[in-house]
Steps between C-alpha positions, in 0.01 A plus 500: 500500500647752744426872486835585338445260211141613465609863485748416224220330304279806556763728350546274199125475446466879526768551236333240280166678539658823373649313204173329410303824527753678279484219243121481479435869560193491716404382846199291397695262276466140628877456533529816711213389721656155540834648609324741733327207668832321540643808666195528727541137608866554581420814697243302698759228567749761614247655737422156643871429552545832678204435729641158598839651590 
């Protein structure tokens, strides 16, 4: 995945994290933690893509 696509996925995951946190109300809920990890992984992928460029 190129950096542009990864960045788009990061933005979607960030929005989803906000939605999940709002739905479950607290940051320690398993669903919020799961989405946070997904966002972290995408951010790591983006950083890797940027370093390769």
